[in-house]
PDB file of the backbone (N, CA, C, O) and the ligand in Angstrom, with CONECT records:
HET     ZN  A 101       1
ATOM      1  N   UNK A   1     -10.880 -17.918  -8.940  1.00  0.00           N
ATOM      2  CA  UNK A   1      -9.478 -18.263  -8.711  1.00  0.00           C
ATOM      3  C   UNK A   1      -8.550 -17.410  -9.557  1.00  0.00           C
ATOM      4  O   UNK A   1      -7.383 -17.736  -9.771  1.00  0.00           O
ATOM      5  N   UNK A   2      -9.094 -16.339 -10.015  1.00  0.00           N
ATOM      6  CA  UNK A   2      -8.268 -15.487 -10.865  1.00  0.00           C
ATOM      7  C   UNK A   2      -7.383 -14.595  -9.992  1.00  0.00           C
ATOM      8  O   UNK A   2      -7.838 -13.999  -9.016  1.00  0.00           O
ATOM      9  N   UNK A   3      -6.163 -14.527 -10.357  1.00  0.00           N
ATOM     10  CA  UNK A   3      -5.226 -13.685  -9.624  1.00  0.00           C
ATOM     11  C   UNK A   3      -5.006 -12.403 -10.397  1.00  0.00           C
ATOM     12  O   UNK A   3      -4.611 -12.410 -11.563  1.00  0.00           O
ATOM     13  N   UNK A   4      -5.269 -11.322  -9.727  1.00  0.00           N
ATOM     14  CA  UNK A   4      -5.092 -10.036 -10.379  1.00  0.00           C
ATOM     15  C   UNK A   4      -3.670  -9.534 -10.172  1.00  0.00           C
ATOM     16  O   UNK A   4      -3.155  -9.524  -9.054  1.00  0.00           O
ATOM     17  N   UNK A   5      -3.071  -9.135 -11.223  1.00  0.00           N
ATOM     18  CA  UNK A   5      -1.718  -8.612 -11.112  1.00  0.00           C
ATOM     19  C   UNK A   5      -1.747  -7.260 -10.415  1.00  0.00           C
ATOM     20  O   UNK A   5      -2.588  -6.410 -10.705  1.00  0.00           O
ATOM     21  N   UNK A   6      -0.836  -7.086  -9.513  1.00  0.00           N
ATOM     22  CA  UNK A   6      -0.742  -5.825  -8.775  1.00  0.00           C
ATOM     23  C   UNK A   6       0.663  -5.256  -8.910  1.00  0.00           C
ATOM     24  O   UNK A   6       1.629  -5.964  -9.194  1.00  0.00           O
ATOM     25  N   UNK A   7       0.734  -3.966  -8.696  1.00  0.00           N
ATOM     26  CA  UNK A   7       2.035  -3.333  -8.761  1.00  0.00           C
ATOM     27  C   UNK A   7       2.646  -3.283  -7.373  1.00  0.00           C
ATOM     28  O   UNK A   7       2.005  -2.861  -6.411  1.00  0.00           O
ATOM     29  N   UNK A   8       3.859  -3.708  -7.285  1.00  0.00           N
ATOM     30  CA  UNK A   8       4.564  -3.663  -6.013  1.00  0.00           C
ATOM     31  C   UNK A   8       4.771  -2.215  -5.593  1.00  0.00           C
ATOM     32  O   UNK A   8       5.195  -1.373  -6.384  1.00  0.00           O
ATOM     33  N   UNK A   9       4.462  -1.946  -4.329  1.00  0.00           N
ATOM     34  CA  UNK A   9       4.572  -0.571  -3.841  1.00  0.00           C
ATOM     35  C   UNK A   9       6.020  -0.177  -3.593  1.00  0.00           C
ATOM     36  O   UNK A   9       6.317   0.993  -3.352  1.00  0.00           O
ATOM     37  N   UNK A  10       6.900  -1.129  -3.649  1.00  0.00           N
ATOM     38  CA  UNK A  10       8.305  -0.849  -3.329  1.00  0.00           C
ATOM     39  C   UNK A  10       9.157  -0.736  -4.585  1.00  0.00           C
ATOM     40  O   UNK A  10       9.903   0.226  -4.768  1.00  0.00           O
ATOM     41  N   UNK A  11       9.028  -1.737  -5.443  1.00  0.00           N
ATOM     42  CA  UNK A  11       9.894  -1.727  -6.619  1.00  0.00           C
ATOM     43  C   UNK A  11       9.100  -1.471  -7.894  1.00  0.00           C
ATOM     44  O   UNK A  11       9.654  -1.449  -8.993  1.00  0.00           O
ATOM     45  N   UNK A  12       7.780  -1.275  -7.726  1.00  0.00           N
ATOM     46  CA  UNK A  12       6.933  -0.901  -8.849  1.00  0.00           C
ATOM     47  C   UNK A  12       6.926  -1.951  -9.946  1.00  0.00           C
ATOM     48  O   UNK A  12       6.721  -1.649 -11.122  1.00  0.00           O
ATOM     49  N   UNK A  13       7.152  -3.183  -9.536  1.00  0.00           N
ATOM     50  CA  UNK A  13       7.111  -4.260 -10.496  1.00  0.00           C
ATOM     51  C   UNK A  13       5.722  -4.897 -10.501  1.00  0.00           C
ATOM     52  O   UNK A  13       5.140  -5.139  -9.444  1.00  0.00           O
ATOM     53  N   UNK A  14       5.210  -5.158 -11.665  1.00  0.00           N
ATOM     54  CA  UNK A  14       3.919  -5.829 -11.754  1.00  0.00           C
ATOM     55  C   UNK A  14       4.107  -7.297 -11.428  1.00  0.00           C
ATOM     56  O   UNK A  14       4.819  -8.024 -12.121  1.00  0.00           O
ATOM     57  N   UNK A  15       3.456  -7.712 -10.366  1.00  0.00           N
ATOM     58  CA  UNK A  15       3.585  -9.101  -9.939  1.00  0.00           C
ATOM     59  C   UNK A  15       2.240  -9.806 -10.010  1.00  0.00           C
ATOM     60  O   UNK A  15       1.201  -9.228  -9.688  1.00  0.00           O
ATOM     61  N   UNK A  16       2.275 -11.030 -10.425  1.00  0.00           N
ATOM     62  CA  UNK A  16       1.041 -11.808 -10.496  1.00  0.00           C
ATOM     63  C   UNK A  16       0.773 -12.535  -9.193  1.00  0.00           C
ATOM     64  O   UNK A  16      -0.264 -13.177  -9.022  1.00  0.00           O
ATOM     65  N   UNK A  17       1.721 -12.424  -8.279  1.00  0.00           N
ATOM     66  CA  UNK A  17       1.524 -13.021  -6.953  1.00  0.00           C
ATOM     67  C   UNK A  17       1.731 -11.946  -5.896  1.00  0.00           C
ATOM     68  O   UNK A  17       2.717 -11.966  -5.159  1.00  0.00           O
ATOM     69  N   UNK A  18       0.804 -11.020  -5.830  1.00  0.00           N
ATOM     70  CA  UNK A  18       0.957  -9.896  -4.902  1.00  0.00           C
ATOM     71  C   UNK A  18       0.740 -10.320  -3.459  1.00  0.00           C
ATOM     72  O   UNK A  18      -0.044 -11.223  -3.163  1.00  0.00           O
ATOM     73  N   UNK A  19       1.443  -9.656  -2.587  1.00  0.00           N
ATOM     74  CA  UNK A  19       1.267  -9.882  -1.153  1.00  0.00           C
ATOM     75  C   UNK A  19       0.648  -8.624  -0.562  1.00  0.00           C
ATOM     76  O   UNK A  19       1.205  -7.532  -0.670  1.00  0.00           O
ATOM     77  N   UNK A  20      -0.501  -8.791   0.057  1.00  0.00           N
ATOM     78  CA  UNK A  20      -1.180  -7.631   0.623  1.00  0.00           C
ATOM     79  C   UNK A  20      -0.427  -7.138   1.853  1.00  0.00           C
ATOM     80  O   UNK A  20      -0.315  -7.851   2.850  1.00  0.00           O
ATOM     81  N   UNK A  21       0.071  -5.957   1.777  1.00  0.00           N
ATOM     82  CA  UNK A  21       0.838  -5.393   2.887  1.00  0.00           C
ATOM     83  C   UNK A  21      -0.073  -4.627   3.834  1.00  0.00           C
ATOM     84  O   UNK A  21      -0.018  -4.804   5.051  1.00  0.00           O
ATOM     85  N   UNK A  22      -0.898  -3.787   3.264  1.00  0.00           N
ATOM     86  CA  UNK A  22      -1.781  -2.985   4.109  1.00  0.00           C
ATOM     87  C   UNK A  22      -2.995  -2.565   3.305  1.00  0.00           C
ATOM     88  O   UNK A  22      -2.927  -2.373   2.091  1.00  0.00           O
ATOM     89  N   UNK A  23      -4.097  -2.430   4.005  1.00  0.00           N
ATOM     90  CA  UNK A  23      -5.309  -1.942   3.366  1.00  0.00           C
ATOM     91  C   UNK A  23      -5.684  -0.624   4.010  1.00  0.00           C
ATOM     92  O   UNK A  23      -6.016  -0.559   5.194  1.00  0.00           O
ATOM     93  N   UNK A  24      -5.626   0.405   3.219  1.00  0.00           N
ATOM     94  CA  UNK A  24      -5.913   1.731   3.738  1.00  0.00           C
ATOM     95  C   UNK A  24      -7.358   2.074   3.404  1.00  0.00           C
ATOM     96  O   UNK A  24      -7.735   2.188   2.238  1.00  0.00           O
ATOM     97  N   UNK A  25      -8.142   2.233   4.437  1.00  0.00           N
ATOM     98  CA  UNK A  25      -9.547   2.550   4.221  1.00  0.00           C
ATOM     99  C   UNK A  25      -9.784   4.017   4.537  1.00  0.00           C
ATOM    100  O   UNK A  25      -9.552   4.480   5.654  1.00  0.00           O
ATOM    101  N   UNK A  26     -10.232   4.705   3.565  1.00  0.00           N
ATOM    102  CA  UNK A  26     -10.468   6.126   3.751  1.00  0.00           C
ATOM    103  C   UNK A  26     -11.916   6.363   4.137  1.00  0.00           C
ATOM    104  O   UNK A  26     -12.779   5.508   3.941  1.00  0.00           O
ATOM    105  N   UNK A  27     -12.163   7.539   4.688  1.00  0.00           N
ATOM    106  CA  UNK A  27     -13.521   7.866   5.112  1.00  0.00           C
ATOM    107  C   UNK A  27     -14.462   7.919   3.931  1.00  0.00           C
ATOM    108  O   UNK A  27     -15.602   7.462   4.012  1.00  0.00           O
ATOM    109  N   UNK A  28     -14.003   8.456   2.871  1.00  0.00           N
ATOM    110  CA  UNK A  28     -14.841   8.553   1.682  1.00  0.00           C
ATOM    111  C   UNK A  28     -14.047   8.104   0.471  1.00  0.00           C
ATOM    112  O   UNK A  28     -12.844   8.347   0.369  1.00  0.00           O
ATOM    113  N   UNK A  29     -14.724   7.460  -0.423  1.00  0.00           N
ATOM    114  CA  UNK A  29     -14.041   6.998  -1.621  1.00  0.00           C
ATOM    115  C   UNK A  29     -13.407   5.646  -1.386  1.00  0.00           C
ATOM    116  O   UNK A  29     -13.363   5.153  -0.259  1.00  0.00           O
ATOM    117  N   UNK A  30     -12.931   5.068  -2.426  1.00  0.00           N
ATOM    118  CA  UNK A  30     -12.330   3.738  -2.333  1.00  0.00           C
ATOM    119  C   UNK A  30     -11.011   3.770  -1.583  1.00  0.00           C
ATOM    120  O   UNK A  30     -10.249   4.732  -1.684  1.00  0.00           O
ATOM    121  N   UNK A  31     -10.755   2.732  -0.846  1.00  0.00           N
ATOM    122  CA  UNK A  31      -9.494   2.651  -0.131  1.00  0.00           C
ATOM    123  C   UNK A  31      -8.394   2.230  -1.070  1.00  0.00           C
ATOM    124  O   UNK A  31      -8.619   1.960  -2.249  1.00  0.00           O
ATOM    125  N   UNK A  32      -7.221   2.183  -0.530  1.00  0.00           N
ATOM    126  CA  UNK A  32      -6.083   1.784  -1.346  1.00  0.00           C
ATOM    127  C   UNK A  32      -5.411   0.576  -0.715  1.00  0.00           C
ATOM    128  O   UNK A  32      -4.990   0.615   0.441  1.00  0.00           O
ATOM    129  N   UNK A  33      -5.319  -0.472  -1.474  1.00  0.00           N
ATOM    130  CA  UNK A  33      -4.631  -1.658  -0.976  1.00  0.00           C
ATOM    131  C   UNK A  33      -3.175  -1.612  -1.406  1.00  0.00           C
ATOM    132  O   UNK A  33      -2.853  -1.384  -2.572  1.00  0.00           O
ATOM    133  N   UNK A  34      -2.324  -1.829  -0.448  1.00  0.00           N
ATOM    134  CA  UNK A  34      -0.896  -1.779  -0.722  1.00  0.00           C
ATOM    135  C   UNK A  34      -0.400  -3.200  -0.936  1.00  0.00           C
ATOM    136  O   UNK A  34      -0.518  -4.059  -0.063  1.00  0.00           O
ATOM    137  N   UNK A  35       0.148  -3.421  -2.100  1.00  0.00           N
ATOM    138  CA  UNK A  35       0.662  -4.749  -2.407  1.00  0.00           C
ATOM    139  C   UNK A  35       2.168  -4.687  -2.623  1.00  0.00           C
ATOM    140  O   UNK A  35       2.740  -3.653  -2.966  1.00  0.00           O
ATOM    141  N   UNK A  36       2.767  -5.826  -2.407  1.00  0.00           N
ATOM    142  CA  UNK A  36       4.194  -5.930  -2.680  1.00  0.00           C
ATOM    143  C   UNK A  36       4.445  -7.271  -3.344  1.00  0.00           C
ATOM    144  O   UNK A  36       3.675  -8.217  -3.182  1.00  0.00           O
ATOM    145  N   UNK A  37       5.516  -7.335  -4.080  1.00  0.00           N
ATOM    146  CA  UNK A  37       5.863  -8.605  -4.689  1.00  0.00           C
ATOM    147  C   UNK A  37       6.498  -9.508  -3.632  1.00  0.00           C
ATOM    148  O   UNK A  37       6.835  -9.056  -2.538  1.00  0.00           O
ATOM    149  N   UNK A  38       6.652 -10.750  -3.959  1.00  0.00           N
ATOM    150  CA  UNK A  38       7.148 -11.724  -2.979  1.00  0.00           C
ATOM    151  C   UNK A  38       8.548 -11.362  -2.494  1.00  0.00           C
ATOM    152  O   UNK A  38       8.929 -11.678  -1.367  1.00  0.00           O
ATOM    153  N   UNK A  39       9.299 -10.704  -3.349  1.00  0.00           N
ATOM    154  CA  UNK A  39      10.664 -10.364  -2.971  1.00  0.00           C
ATOM    155  C   UNK A  39      10.701  -9.192  -2.003  1.00  0.00           C
ATOM    156  O   UNK A  39      11.567  -9.117  -1.130  1.00  0.00           O
ATOM    157  N   UNK A  40       9.761  -8.288  -2.166  1.00  0.00           N
ATOM    158  CA  UNK A  40       9.779  -7.074  -1.354  1.00  0.00           C
ATOM    159  C   UNK A  40       8.953  -7.219  -0.084  1.00  0.00           C
ATOM    160  O   UNK A  40       9.140  -6.462   0.869  1.00  0.00           O
ATOM    161  N   UNK A  41       8.055  -8.173  -0.066  1.00  0.00           N
ATOM    162  CA  UNK A  41       7.159  -8.309   1.080  1.00  0.00           C
ATOM    163  C   UNK A  41       7.900  -8.383   2.414  1.00  0.00           C
ATOM    164  O   UNK A  41       7.504  -7.708   3.363  1.00  0.00           O
ATOM    165  N   UNK A  42       8.962  -9.182   2.513  1.00  0.00           N
ATOM    166  CA  UNK A  42       9.683  -9.262   3.794  1.00  0.00           C
ATOM    167  C   UNK A  42      10.337  -7.948   4.178  1.00  0.00           C
ATOM    168  O   UNK A  42      10.670  -7.739   5.344  1.00  0.00           O
ATOM    169  N   UNK A  43      10.524  -7.070   3.221  1.00  0.00           N
ATOM    170  CA  UNK A  43      11.215  -5.819   3.501  1.00  0.00           C
ATOM    171  C   UNK A  43      10.283  -4.787   4.101  1.00  0.00           C
ATOM    172  O   UNK A  43      10.726  -3.787   4.666  1.00  0.00           O
ATOM    173  N   UNK A  44       8.998  -5.035   3.976  1.00  0.00           N
ATOM    174  CA  UNK A  44       8.045  -4.088   4.535  1.00  0.00           C
ATOM    175  C   UNK A  44       7.958  -4.271   6.046  1.00  0.00           C
ATOM    176  O   UNK A  44       8.129  -5.378   6.556  1.00  0.00           O
ATOM    177  N   UNK A  45       7.695  -3.197   6.746  1.00  0.00           N
ATOM    178  CA  UNK A  45       7.509  -3.297   8.198  1.00  0.00           C
ATOM    179  C   UNK A  45       6.281  -4.128   8.504  1.00  0.00           C
ATOM    180  O   UNK A  45       5.296  -4.076   7.769  1.00  0.00           O
ATOM    181  N   UNK A  46       6.329  -4.894   9.580  1.00  0.00           N
ATOM    182  CA  UNK A  46       5.238  -5.804   9.927  1.00  0.00           C
ATOM    183  C   UNK A  46       3.936  -5.058  10.214  1.00  0.00           C
ATOM    184  O   UNK A  46       2.850  -5.538   9.890  1.00  0.00           O
ATOM    185  N   UNK A  47       4.055  -3.902  10.814  1.00  0.00           N
ATOM    186  CA  UNK A  47       2.858  -3.136  11.142  1.00  0.00           C
ATOM    187  C   UNK A  47       2.948  -1.754  10.531  1.00  0.00           C
ATOM    188  O   UNK A  47       3.612  -0.869  11.070  1.00  0.00           O
ATOM    189  N   UNK A  48       2.290  -1.573   9.426  1.00  0.00           N
ATOM    190  CA  UNK A  48       2.324  -0.259   8.772  1.00  0.00           C
ATOM    191  C   UNK A  48       1.651   0.788   9.627  1.00  0.00           C
ATOM    192  O   UNK A  48       0.588   0.549  10.200  1.00  0.00           O
ATOM    193  N   UNK A  49       2.264   1.933   9.710  1.00  0.00           N
ATOM    194  CA  UNK A  49       1.706   3.003  10.542  1.00  0.00           C
ATOM    195  C   UNK A  49       0.652   3.758   9.757  1.00  0.00           C
ATOM    196  O   UNK A  49       0.898   4.808   9.165  1.00  0.00           O
ATOM    197  N   UNK A  50      -0.526   3.176   9.781  1.00  0.00           N
ATOM    198  CA  UNK A  50      -1.612   3.815   9.047  1.00  0.00           C
ATOM    199  C   UNK A  50      -2.032   5.098   9.736  1.00  0.00           C
ATOM    200  O   UNK A  50      -2.408   6.077   9.093  1.00  0.00           O
ATOM    201  N   UNK A  51      -1.962   5.071  11.056  1.00  0.00           N
ATOM    202  CA  UNK A  51      -2.376   6.249  11.818  1.00  0.00           C
ATOM    203  C   UNK A  51      -1.458   7.424  11.561  1.00  0.00           C
ATOM    204  O   UNK A  51      -1.823   8.580  11.778  1.00  0.00           O
ATOM    205  N   UNK A  52      -0.276   7.115  11.101  1.00  0.00           N
ATOM    206  CA  UNK A  52       0.670   8.188  10.843  1.00  0.00           C
ATOM    207  C   UNK A  52       0.177   9.081   9.718  1.00  0.00           C
ATOM    208  O   UNK A  52       0.565  10.244   9.610  1.00  0.00           O
ATOM    209  N   UNK A  53      -0.682   8.520   8.888  1.00  0.00           N
ATOM    210  CA  UNK A  53      -1.222   9.299   7.785  1.00  0.00           C
ATOM    211  C   UNK A  53      -2.125  10.406   8.315  1.00  0.00           C
ATOM    212  O   UNK A  53      -2.294  11.450   7.685  1.00  0.00           O
ATOM    213  N   UNK A  54      -2.701  10.153   9.485  1.00  0.00           N
ATOM    214  CA  UNK A  54      -3.637  11.125  10.043  1.00  0.00           C
ATOM    215  C   UNK A  54      -2.931  12.073  11.003  1.00  0.00           C
ATOM    216  O   UNK A  54      -3.248  13.261  11.068  1.00  0.00           O
ATOM    217  N   UNK A  55      -1.970  11.530  11.747  1.00  0.00           N
ATOM    218  CA  UNK A  55      -1.296  12.356  12.736  1.00  0.00           C
ATOM    219  C   UNK A  55      -0.275  13.275  12.072  1.00  0.00           C
ATOM    220  O   UNK A  55       0.103  14.314  12.612  1.00  0.00           O
ATOM    221  N   UNK A  56       0.152  12.864  10.899  1.00  0.00           N
ATOM    222  CA  UNK A  56       1.137  13.664  10.180  1.00  0.00           C
ATOM    223  C   UNK A  56       0.498  14.886   9.560  1.00  0.00           C
ATOM    224  O   UNK A  56      -0.701  15.129   9.705  1.00  0.00           O
ATOM    225  N   UNK A  57       1.310  15.637   8.878  1.00  0.00           N
ATOM    226  CA  UNK A  57       0.778  16.833   8.236  1.00  0.00           C
ATOM    227  C   UNK A  57      -0.130  16.428   7.084  1.00  0.00           C
ATOM    228  O   UNK A  57       0.261  15.696   6.174  1.00  0.00           O
ATOM    229  N   UNK A  58      -1.311  16.913   7.156  1.00  0.00           N
ATOM    230  CA  UNK A  58      -2.256  16.606   6.093  1.00  0.00           C
ATOM    231  C   UNK A  58      -2.697  17.919   5.467  1.00  0.00           C
ATOM    232  O   UNK A  58      -2.737  18.967   6.112  1.00  0.00           O
ATOM    233  N   UNK A  59      -3.019  17.823   4.219  1.00  0.00           N
ATOM    234  CA  UNK A  59      -3.379  19.050   3.508  1.00  0.00           C
ATOM    235  C   UNK A  59      -2.119  19.682   2.948  1.00  0.00           C
ATOM    236  O   UNK A  59      -1.949  19.837   1.739  1.00  0.00           O
ATOM    237  N   UNK A  60      -1.252  20.036   3.866  1.00  0.00           N
ATOM    238  CA  UNK A  60       0.004  20.625   3.434  1.00  0.00           C
ATOM    239  C   UNK A  60       0.931  19.523   2.939  1.00  0.00           C
ATOM    240  O   UNK A  60       1.190  18.556   3.655  1.00  0.00           O
ATOM    241  N   UNK A  61       1.413  19.663   1.760  1.00  0.00           N
ATOM    242  CA  UNK A  61       2.317  18.664   1.219  1.00  0.00           C
ATOM    243  C   UNK A  61       1.608  17.641   0.373  1.00  0.00           C
ATOM    244  O   UNK A  61       2.252  16.889  -0.359  1.00  0.00           O
ATOM    245  N   UNK A  62       0.295  17.595   0.456  1.00  0.00           N
ATOM    246  CA  UNK A  62      -0.423  16.633  -0.373  1.00  0.00           C
ATOM    247  C   UNK A  62      -0.397  17.068  -1.820  1.00  0.00           C
ATOM    248  O   UNK A  62       0.002  16.321  -2.714  1.00  0.00           O
ATOM    249  N   UNK A  63      -0.824  18.276  -2.023  1.00  0.00           N
ATOM    250  CA  UNK A  63      -0.872  18.783  -3.390  1.00  0.00           C
ATOM    251  C   UNK A  63       0.459  19.411  -3.761  1.00  0.00           C
ATOM    252  O   UNK A  63       1.041  20.192  -3.008  1.00  0.00           O
ATOM    253  N   UNK A  64       0.908  19.051  -4.919  1.00  0.00           N
ATOM    254  CA  UNK A  64       2.134  19.669  -5.380  1.00  0.00           C
ATOM    255  C   UNK A  64       2.149  19.775  -6.874  1.00  0.00           C
ATOM    256  O   UNK A  64       3.116  20.277  -7.447  1.00  0.00           O
TER     257      UNK A  64
HETATM  258 ZN    ZN A 101       8.783  -5.515  -5.198  1.00  0.00          ZN2+
END
């Protein structure tokens, strides 16, 4: 029943009551879970465009 504090992806606030917005599963390596605080959760789009990560420019723009 332990709640892990997560950082809000929107306001970067550490919240002890994170709301899971999206779970990004990569082909290799650990995925990234996107959390938001209770205040920011409603501001996130209902359906995150995960596919956009693949259809968009990849490789270019990643490294900087
Ligand atoms: Zn927030």
